[in-house]
N, C-alpha and C positions, 0 to 999 in steps of 0.2 A: 452305626453306634458301636462303642467298644464292647468287647465280649467279656462278660464276667466269668470268673472261674468259680464263683460261689453261686449256689442255687438256693433261692428262697422258696421253701415249700409253702403252699397255701394250707389252710387249716385241714382240708380233706386229705391232701397229700401227706401232711404231717401225721395225721391219724393213721393213714395207710402204712406209712413207713414204720411207725411204732409197732403196729400189729405184726407186720412181716418180720421185723427184727425179733420180736417176742417169739413168733413161731419158729424162726430159725434157731433161736437159742434153746428151744425145747427139744430139738432133734438129738437123739443119742447117736454118737458116732465117734470114730477115731479122732476127728478134728471138727472144730466148729463150722457150721454152714455159713457161707458168706453170700449175701444177695446183692445184686447190682441192678439198677435200672439202666437200660441200654438204648443206644441208637437214637431214634427220632425224638423220643421224649427229652433226652438230655440236650440234643441240638436245639430243639424248639424252646426249651426253658432258658437256655443261654442266650437265645435271640430275643427273649421276651415275649414269646408266643405261647398261648395256652395249648395244652396237649392232653387229650383224654384217653388215648390208647398208650398203654405202658407195657414194654417188654421187660420181663424180669428174668435175669440170667442167674443161674444157680451153679455153684462150683462143684458140688459133690453128689447131687441127686438129679434125677430126671424131673421134668415138669409134672408128670403124672404122680410120681412118688411124693413130691412136695405138696401138691394141692390136696392129695388124700390126707396127708398128715395135718395140713392146715384146717381142713374141714373138721377133723376129729378134735384138734386142739381147741377150735372155736366153740365147741359144744360144752366145754367145761364151765361150770358156773362162775369160778373165780376169773376166768378169762373174759367171759361175758360182762362181768362187773367192772373189771379193770379198763376194758376198752369200750364200755358202754354200748355193747352190740345190741342192735334191734333186729327184729325179724326183717329179712330182706337185705340186710347189710352184707351177708355172705351168701353168694349164689352157689349154684351147683356146678362143679367143674365138668367139662367134657373135653375129650381128647380129639384132636385133629390129626389123623394119620399122615404119615409121609406120603407125598404125592410128587415124586421127582419130575414127572412130565409137566407139572404145573409149577415148577420152581420152588416146591416145598420139600426140602431135603431132610427135615427132622420132625419127629412127632412133637406136637405142641399141646400143652394143657391150657385151656382157656377158662378163666374164672372172673366173675364180676364181684368187685368189692367196693362197698360204699359208692355205688353208681359208676365206678370206673371199670373199663375193660382191660384185663391183664392177660398177657400171654406169658406162660411160664415155660422155660426151656433151659437145659443145661448148657454151660459153656462148652464149646467144642472146637475142634480143628478139623479141617477137611483135606482129603487127598483125592485128586482127580486123575482118572485114566485119560489117555490121549484121545480116545474115541468117544468120550461121554462127558456131558455136563452135569451128571449126577454123581456127587462125591461120596467117598467112603467117610463116615462120620466116627469120631472118637471123642471121648471127654478131653477137654483141653484146659489150658490156663486162660486167664483173662486176656493176656497179651496175644495168645494164639487165636482166641476168638475175635479179637479186634482186627488182627491181620487178615482174616478171611472175609471181612466186610467189603462192601462195594466202594465206599468213600471214607476218607479220614474223618470227615465231619459227622459221619454216621457210626463211627467206631469209638465214641466216647462212652464212658461208664460213670454212673453216680453210685458210689459205694454206700449202701444203706448203713453199714456198720460204722464207717468213719465219717460219713456225710461229706465226702470229698469227691471232686471230679477226677477221674483217672484217664489219662491220655497216653496211649502207647504208640500212637502213629503220627503225632503232630497235628491232630485235628484242631486243637485250640488255635494254633498259629494260622492254620488254613482258614479258620473262621474269621480271624482278625483280618486276613488278607482278602477275604471273600473269594476263596479259591476252592474248586472241587478237584480232588486228586485221589488216586487209588492208594491204599496202604502198601501194596506190593507192586512189583514191576507190572505196568499196565498191560503189556501184551499177553503175559501168562494169565493175568486176572480176567481179561475179556475172553480169551480162548477157553478158560475153565468154565466160565458162565457168561456167554455173550449178552444175556439179558441185562447185564450190568451197564452195557452201553446205553440202553434206553433209560435205565434208572438214573444215570448221571445226567442225561439230557433233561429228564424231568426235574431233578433237584436243582440243576442249574437254572432252568427257566422259572421254577417256583420261587427260589430264593433270590434270583437275579445275581447269582454268583458266576464268575468266569470259570471255565474248565481249564485246568493246567495245560499249557501248550503241549508238553510231551504226551500227556494223557490224551489230549484231543487228536494228535496225529495218529496215535495208535488206534483210536476208535474208528478211523477210516481205513485201517489196514485191510487189504483184500481178504486175508485169511480170517480176520475177525468178522467182516461183512458176510462171508460165505458161511461161517459158523452161525451167525445170527439168523441166516435163512434156514439152515438145515437142522440146527440143534435145539432151537427154541420153538415151543408150541406156539401156533399163531394166536391162540387164545391169550397167552401171556403178552404177546406183542400188542394185541388189542387192548388189554387191560392197562398197560403202560400208556398207550396213546390216549385212551379215554381220560386217564388221570391228567395228562398234560393239557388236553383241550378243555377240561373242566376247571382247570386251575386259574390262577390270577393272570398268567402271562402266556396265553396260547400262541400269540404271534411269535414270541421269543422262542418257544419250543419248536415251531415250524422252521424258524430261521436257523436254529441250531442243527436240525435235521438236514436242512439244505446246505449249510456251510460245511458241515462235517462230511457230507456225502452219503447219508443214510437212506435217502429217499427210496431207491430201488430195492433196498433190502427190506423195507417195511411195506411199501405199496407194490405188491407183486403177487403172483400166483406160484408158489413154490413147486407145484406139480407141473408147471409149464415153463421150464427154463428158457425156451426159445421164444416166449411171448414178446411181441413188439413192445418196446419201451417208449413212452412219450418223451418229447423234448421238455426238459424242466428248466431251461436257461432263463425263462421269464417267470417262473413260478413265484418269485418274490412279489411280483405285481399283484397277484391274487391275494396273498396273505397280508401284505402291507396295505392293500386297498381295503380289505375287510376291516382291519384294525382301525384304519383312519375313519371309515364310515361309522363304525360302532362307537368310536370315541367322540366324534363330532356330530352325532345325530341330533337333529332338532325335530319338532313335530312336523310330520309330513315328509321328512327326508327319506332317502332310500332305505337306510337301516331301520328307521322307526316304522316305516310302512311294511317292511317285509319280515321283520323279526320282532316279536312281542314278549317272548318268555325266555328264561334261561335255557330251557331245552332247545328252543329254536336257534338260539345263538350258538349252542354247542353243535347242533347239526350244521349251522352255517360254517363253523370252523372245519368240520369234517368235509364239507363240500369244497372249501378252499384248499384243503389238503389234497383231495383227489382231482382238483380242477384240471391238471394236465391230461388226465384220462378222459375228460368229458367228451371230446371230439373223436376219440379213438373208436373205430368201428371194427367189427370182425373182418378178417380177410375175405376177399371176394370168393364166392363158392362155398363158404362155410355153411354147413347144414345144421340148423338149430331149431328147436321148438319155438313157436311164435312168442311165447311168454318167457323165453330164456333170457337170462341177464346179459346185458352188453358188457364189454370189457371193464368199464368203470365199476359196475356192480360186482363182477367176478373178483376183481382185485380187492375190493372192500370186504367181500365175504370170505375169500380164501386168504387174503394177505393179512388181515387183522380181525377176522371173524366178526365183522360188523353185524349188528342186529338186523333182522328182516326189515323193520321199519326204515332204517337208514339205507339199506341197499335198495329198497323199493323207491325211495325218493331219488337216489342217485340214478337208478335205471330210468325213471320217468324223466329226470332232467336231461338225460341223453336223448331219449326218444322224442321229447317235445322241444328240444333246443332249436331246431331249424324253424319250427312254427312260431316260437316265442320271438326269435330274432326277426322273422318276417313281419310279425304284427307290430313290433317296435318300429321297424323301418317304415311301415305303412303309416303309423301315427306321425312320424317325423316328416313324412312327405305330404301329409294331409289327404290320404286316399279316402274316397267317399265311404267305403265300407267300415271304416273305423268309427263311424257315428251310428252304426247299427247296434243298438244295445243288446239285442238278442244274439247277434253273432259274437260279440265280445263275451257276454255272459256264458254262453254255451261252451265256448272254448275254455274258459276258466273252469267251468264245472267239469269238463272232460279231463283237463289236466289234473285236477284235484282228485277225481275218482280213479284215475289210472296212475296211482303212485302216492297220492296224499300231498298235502301242503304245497299248493300251487305257488304260493309266495316264495317258498324256498327254491322251487324250480326256476322261478324268475331270477332269483339271486344267483343260482348256478349259471344261468345264461349270462349274467353280468360278468362272472369270473371267466367263462369261456371266451367271451368277446374281448375282455380286457387283456387276456394273454396274447391275443392277436394284434390288438390296436396299440398298446402302450409298451414301451421298453422298460420304463421304471415308473414307480408310483412315488412322486416326491412328497415329502411331509410339509414343506413350507409353501409360501406364496411367491409368485414371480418366476420368470424364466420360461423357456420353451416347454419343459416337461410339465410345469404347473398348468400352463395354458392348455396343453393336450389333456391333462387329467380333468380340468374343470369342464372342458368341452364334452368329454366322455360322460362325466357325471350329469351334466345338464341334459344330455340326450335321454338317459334313463329316468331322470327326474321328470322330464316332459312326458315320457311314456306313462309313468305311474300317475302323474297328475291327471292325465287324460282318463285313465281307468277310474280314478276317484270321481272326476267330473261326470263320467257316464254312470256312476253309481253301480258298479259291477264288482267291487272288491269283495262283497259278501255273497256273490252269486252261488257258491256251493252250499250256503246255508239257506237258500231260498226254499220255503216250504210250499210244496205243490198244493194247488187248489183242488186237485182231484187225484185219487190214487188209481192203481191199475184195476182193482176190482170195480170201483165206481165207473171207470171209463168203459170197461167191458160191458157192464150192465146197461149203460147208456147206449152202447152200440148194438146191444142185443146178441152178443157172442160171448164165448168163453175166453179168458186170457190166453195168450199164446206168444209165439216168437215176436209177433208184431208189437207187443205191449211196450217194450222199452223205447222203441222209436216213436211210438204214438205219444207216450208221456213226454218225450223230449219236445214234440211239437207243442204240447200244452205248456211246458215250461218256457219255451221260446216265446209263446204268445204272452205269458205272464211278464216276461222281461220287456216286451214291447208295450205292455199295458200295466205298469206297476201299481196303478191305483185301483184297478178292477178287483172285485172280490167274488164275482159270479163266474164260475167256470164254463157256463153254457157256450159262450162264443168260442172258447178254446176247443170244446168238444165238437162244435160245428165245423171248425177247421179240420179236425181229424176226420170227420165224416166226408168232407169234400176231398180229402186226400186218401180215401179208403183204399183205392186200388193201388196207388203208389206205395202205401205202407203194407200192402199184403194182408189186409184185414178181410176175413171171409164175410160173406153176406149174412145179414141177420136171419135168424131162424124164425 
């Protein structure tokens, strides 16, 4: 769609603009205060998208000074009357301090007005030292502020006084061309703040804009990649990756990471530079495969069976992202605690500070991978034991208990196997590659269909007919180390006898296996 250089304010934005201009005009000073809405709000409005977070750039004051004056100004009766202010329209400002290690280089004042979240900050220019990504900040002009931004399309201003879009970097032309480009020379831009590499990937995938070829080449520069590893906190890397994978086009984000050559700078343990790196030449098969399965899912399909919620789909994209690591094991002779994370979990935790829930699923996917693949192979060959409902159900319960979300662990196994089996994941029908893809999908579909037929998909949610205390009472002993195994015997019995409601036969089986389970004699 063509880019408009005029911005139409909705009624709330119009009301907000009028109030802010009134406040700016009431400030005593050597020259009038000029306010601008900056960055993402301007970009999104020009693209026809709603935006509820607004950055307000001030030319002569800090954000804290302006919001303090705003609060005072809005308490005047005549101002309340003119702008029809109601209780709650003007929130209480609070200041977010500089946090250079978290990519926040300047103090920001945050205030909620008319239900919109506003960040107030002064226009500034930045000066970087060679050995730091934390700049020295000074008051600057609108042009200097625009030049320090990550992309030209994020460097546009909407001047509240003139109600015009101000473009100092060619951002409007780049939006017309659907191009992402840095305002300044890209090598220096990325060396100053390597996080901008990931921000450009995120905006490119979110907006489906192409990255300027010269900018793209520099993003893969070795000095930039090294700076991304050592100068950026891994929390910030994780925040950018999370936004990419939660946005509209996660596949495109991973493809950009792949094509530009960013994988090993993101999915790494910076504290272990000598860590073995996985082969990522076939990584596109995993993320293209997931995208295809999610987009073409039908009731009972692989994606529909294994992912039900937005959170599960986000975790699925994370699993696709780390899929090259799933088969990587610690070097022989490595001494680790029994519950220590395998490499895939370490890379997620240390490389982009993934949450514990996510690293637990990744670790469990690695530990249970061989067992899941063996069970799938057994289903395909018709092995007798795959018709034992208790055997299947107890395996699923164990996977789920040791890492959570057994369905996503199965999906991780799909990724691990596809990386070894297929060289490409074609999007169309026909041809050798499509036949190989269809055969691969059919195998996993048969495996899942069998689990559905055996009615074990909800095995982890099976409610026990007897708990540990009741079982111990029935056996005439106190609960002990034996309790967990004995309860598993009862659950296995339930799986074999799904229609039974009396636990007595299950308890009897435990009694018969008393010695095997290490249960002491009754008192």
